[in-house]
N, C-alpha and C positions, 0 to 999 in steps of 0.2 A: 569287662575287657580292658586289658592294659592299653595305655595310650601309645601310639606309634612314636618312636624317637624323633626329635626335631632334626637331628643330623644323622647321616650315615656314620657308623662307628669307625674310628681310625683303624682298629684292628681288622675290620672287614674289608675296607676299601679306602686307603689313605687318600688317593687322588680325588675320589668322589666326596669324601669328607671335606677336603680342601675346597672344592668347588661349591658344595652345599654351604659352607661357612661364609665364603666370600659373598654369596648371594643373600643368605638369610640374615647376616649381620649388616647388610646394606653397605658393603664396602665398594663394590663395583659391579658393572654389567658389561657384557660384550658390546662393542660398538657396531655400527652398521657395516663397516668395512672389515672383512676378516682380519683378525690379528690386532684390532684396535680395542680400546676399552673406554668406558665412561666411568670416571671415578666419582662415586656418590659423596654427598656431604660428610657422612661419618668417616669414610675412608680418606677423603681429602683433609679432614680435620687432623687425622693422624699424620699425614704428610706435612701439614702446616707446622705441627709441633716438631716434627723431625727437622724441617727447614730452620725453624727458630733456633733449636739447640745447635745444629750444625753450623749455621751462619755465624753465631756468636763465636764458636771455636775457630772458624776460618778467619774471621776478622781479627782475632787475637794474634794471629801470625803476621799481621800487617797487610794481608791481602784485601783488595778492594773489589767490589762487584761492578760488573759492566754487562753489556749485552751486545751480541754479534749477530749478523744476519742468518736467517734460516736457510737461505739458498746460497750455494757455493758454486762458482764456475767450475765446470767439469775439468778444465785444464789444471786447476790447482791440485787436484788429487793425483795427477800424474807426476808431480814433482818429487814425491818420495815413494820409491818403488815398493818397498815392503808394506807401507801404509795402504796404498791403493789396492795391492794384491789381497791384503787382509780383509778389506771391507767390500771388495767388488761384488761378492755374491749377495750382499745385503742392501745394496744401494737402491734408492728410489730416485728416478731421474725425470726432471721436467723438461719436455721438449717443445711445448707450445705455451704461449701466453698472449693474452689479448687477441685471440683469434688467429695468431700467426705463429709460424715455426720460428723458434729462437735461433739467432745466429750461432750461439753456443749453448748447448744444454746446460742446465743447472741441476746440481745434486742437492737433494734435501738432506741437511746435515746428519750424518751418522755419528759424528763427533766433530769438534771444531778446531783441531790442530791446524788445519790448512788455512781457514779463514782468519783465525787469530794470529797466525804467524805472518800473514800478509800485513796486518796492522803492526805487529811487533817490529817488523823490518823497517817501518817508517818511524816508529816511536823511539827506538833505541839508536842513539847516536854516540853517546860517550859513557864512560864508566859511571858518571854521575846519574845516569838513567837506570842504573841497576842497583839492587834486584828489581825487576818488574814483576809484580805479583797481582794476578787478575783471576777472578772467579766469575762464572755466570750460572744463574738458575734458568734452565731452559727445557725445551723438549728436543728429542732427537728421533729419527726414523731409521730403523734397521729392519728390512723386510723379513718377517719371521714366518717360517714354513710350518712350525709346530707351536702355535701360540698357547699360552696359559696365563690367565689374568695375574698381573703384577710380576710374574716370573719371566715370561717371554712374550712381549707384545711388540707389534711393529712400530708403535709410537709409545714412548715412555718419558717420564719427567726425571730430571736429574740436576745435579750441580757438577760442573766441570771446572777445575782449576788449571791455569796455565801460567808458568813462570819462566823468566829468563834471568840468568846469573852470570857473573864474571868468570867463575871457575867451576871445574868439575866437582870439587869438594863441596862448594856451597850448594850446588844443585842436588847432589847426592844426599846431603844432610837435610835439605828442605823436604825432599820426597820422603825421607825416613820420618821426619817430624810430623808431616801430615798423616802418614801411616799410623803412627803410634799415638800422638798427642791430640789429633783431631778425630780420626776414624775409630781407633780402638777405644779411646776414652769415651766417646759417645756411645758406642755399642755396648760396652761393659757397664757404664755408669748410668745410662739413660734407658737403653733398650733391654738391659739386664740379660745380655746375650754373651755367653762364653764363646769366644772366637779364638782361632789359632792364627797368629800372625806369621807369615812366611814369605818365601821368595818363589816366584813362578819359575818353572823350568824354561829353557830356551824354546821348546815346542809350544808352551802355553803362554809365552810372553806377548804383551800387547804389540800389535803391528807397528813397527817403526821405533820401538823402545830398545834400550840396551839393558834395562832391568825393570822388572815389574814386581812390586810388593803387593801382597794380597792379605785379606782377612777371610778365613773360611769358617763357616758355622755349621754345626750338625743339626739337622732338622729332626722332627719327631720320629720319622721313619728311618733314621740313620744315614740318609743321603746328605751330601755336602752342598752348600750353597755359597758361591763367591759373593761376599757382602760389599766390598769396596776395594779399589785398587789405586796404587800410587806408582807412577812410572818415572824412571830416569830416561830421558830422551837423548841424552848425550848431545851431539851437535848435528844429528841427522837432519832435523828440520831447519836448523840455522843455515846449513849448507844449501838446502833446497830453496830457501828464501833469502839467502845472502844477508842474514841478520848479524851485523857486526857492530862493534863499539870501539871507540878510540880509547885505548888503555892509558893509565897514568904515565906510561913510558912512551906514549905517542905512537903506539902500534895499533893497527887494525886487527881486532881479534873476533872470532866467532863466539857467540854466547853459548852457554850450556843451559839446557831446559828440562822442565818437568811438566807432567800433566797428571791429573788425578780426579777420580769421580766416584759418586755414589748415587743410587737411583731409587725409584719407587719399588724396586725389587725388595727393599727393606720391609715394606708392608707385607709382602708375601712371606718373608722370613719371620716376621712377627707372628703371623698366623701359624706357620708350621713348627716353629720352635716352642711357642708358649701355649698354643691352643689345645683344648681337650674335647671330649665328646659332648660337652655342654656349650662349647663356643670359644670365643676369644678369651684370653687373659692378658689385659693390657698393663704393662708396668706402670705403677703410679706416677713415676717422674715423667713419663711420656704422655699419659692419659689426658685428653682434653677435658674429660669429665672424670674426676677422681672419685667423686661420691655423688650418688643420686638419692634424694630424699623423696620417698613415695608415700602418698596418702592412700591408705587402704580403702577408706570409704569417704564419701562426700559430705561428711559431718563438718559443720562450720568450725568447731573447735579444732578438729584434726587439720583442716585446711590452714587455719591460722597458725597452728604449731609447725607444720612442715615448712611454711613460708618463713616463719621466724627462724627455724633451724637453718634454712638455706642462707638467710642473711648473715647469721652468726658465723657459719662455716666460711662463707665468702670473705667476711671481714677478717677471719683468721688465716686467709691465704689459701684455702682449699678451693680447687676448681670444682664447683658444685652445680648440679641442676635439680630443680624441684619438679617432680612429676605429680601434678595434681589433676591428671586427666581421669577423673573418677567415672566418666562415662564409658571408659574402656576397662574391661575386667582386670582386677589386680593381678591374677595369675598370668595373664597374657603379657602384661607390662613387665612383671618380674622376669619372665622367660626372655623377653626381648632384651632387657638390660644385661642379663646373664650372657646371652649370645654375643652382645657387643663388648663384653669383657670389662665393664666398669668395675674398678677394684672393690668398691664398697657400696652396698645398698643399705639405706636406713629406712626401715618400714615402720610407719606410725598409723595406728588405728585407735578407735575409742577406748578399748581395753588397755592399750599401752598408756594412753593419757591418764587413765585412772591410777595406773601403777607408777607413773612418773618415769616410764622407760620407753625405749624404742628397740625394735629387733634389728640387730646389726648382722648383715650377711656379708661375709668376706669371700670374694670371688676366687682369689688366688689359692689360699689353702683350703677353701671350702668351709662350710659350717655356718651356723647362725646361733646367736646368743643375745639375750636381753641385756641392754646397757642403760644405765641411768642417763636421762636426758641432760642432766646438769654436767655430766662428765664427758659427753660426746665431743665437744669442741677441743678439749685438751687431749683427749685420747686418740683422735683420728690421725694427727701427724705421725705419731709413733707407730700406729698400725700400718700406715702406708709405707713407711720405711722398712718395717719388718717384712712386708709382702714383696717389696722391691728386692730385698736381699734374698728372699726365698726363691724367687724366679731365677736369679742368677745362679744360686746354689744348685737348683734342679737342672739347669742347663749344663753346668759344669759336670755334675754327676753323670748325666746321660753320656756326654762325650767320653769321660774317663772310663766308664763301665763298658762302653762299646768300641773302644780302641784297643787293638791287639798289636803287640810287638811281634814281628815275624822276621824270618831269616831267608825265606825263599819266595820266588815269584808265585808259586802255587798257593802258598799260605796267604799271600797278599790278596790274590783273587778270591780265595775262599772267604776271607774276612769281609771284603767289599760286597760280594754277592749275597752274603748272609745278613746284610743290613747294618754293617759297621764300617769302621775305618781301620786301616793297617798302617803301621810305621815300619818301614823296611830300609836298611842302609842303601843309600843311593849308589854306593860302589857295587852293591849286589844287583840292584835293579837296572840302573843305567838307561841310556837312551834306547837301547834295543828292547829292554823289558818294558819301558814306557810305551813304545809303539805297539807292543803285543797286548797291552792292557785294553786297547780299543776293541779287541775281539770279545772282551768280556764286559763291555759297556762301562769300563772304569777308567779313571785318569789319575795322574799325579796332581793332587790339589795344590801342593806347595812343597818346598824344601825347607826344613828346619834343622837346627843343630841338635845334637843328642839331648841337650837339656831344654829344648823348645825355643831357643832364641832364633833370631833371623840371621841366616848365613851371610857372610861378606862376599861370597863368590859362588857361582854355579857349581864349581867342582871343589869346594873347600873340603878338606879332610873331615870325615865324620858327619857329613851331611846325611840327613834322614829324609826319605820321601814319605809324604802322607798320601795314601792311596784310598780312593773311595769312588762310589758312584755318585753322580751329582746332577743337580737341576741345571 
């Protein structure tokens, strides 16, 4: 009798496959309060690697990390009308503390524009204080009615950057720099994800912003996922908090601001973009374990060799783990590592030792082949880079093959409902067509130029709307 598959097939039930994989790869569990999640060590290890790579890129811009309170006075949110209206349905509000009713309710942060601007208004006095570039790594709470692990949870982890500048041009350019040189660079070169950089429509713009830049990725089922956003806030929050600076000319001026963020949603994207019916496939540059060396049997010589190989690979800069748990069947361990998406497995048994080889299993392209033990250390870095490039290539080919150029509303809907993306002239779709897309569970993911660049304006001639169903 054939063994039952470990995971539901993507083709049979993509959402069930996703949930199976999150659980069986030990990434996360549901928390005790509906909509919350427990991120397990292997899943959190992915987030730590993401944090490390992102944090380095953020700091290269001159931005410094800080931390701001979780609780925000309710009155702060009323200072910027569009902002409070945009977040009102998602707010969690604390009304009691220490056994008493609070004089003023406190909102659990859904985002930190308000609490950070309260500090910015005190810290900025003169042009010498600008630009002010701050980022924080934190959690936020947005009450979610339809939760799904990593994609939509009531509490999630993220980084949020907030900056203040002397001019509109400086703020605009900084938001664009974060969008392309921090977020896109990280997603393409570390996560191996093909993403489309674009501009959100007015309808999809962040509450309180004057412009939102986005990166959209196509998942394995053809749906879109918003990966990260960078916002030009104009002077809306500066007016709300009276954040002014003394210019070189001796005038009091309002600052210009940006905010930008990326979240643990990227782990969900990693699963849905790169995963297959055998589990995760983790890009080698991201993987906290790039190679696992497995002892097939508890033979003393085998155990000594796998430990030696582990030391040699570690010394060569490979992130490696030795699996010498020979009291657990080899087949079960191999399947577990495959589920977790470790890029390379190096399997060593008594017969391999006799032949001076190890069995090399590559998770990303698939397949196994014997490799000389002496050549492993020099061979592995090249293999890891090949597999990193292959994931990006597959991601790009999926998007390109499932994106259709269309000229009518009906064709755009047909492409989106068939599990792909549509590109339609914005002049054809327009705001009226965008509103009608909701009847078909589709949205405009972003606006791009004809050649795929980011438009300078919402209504720039030649703007193209990318239409899709989305998570």
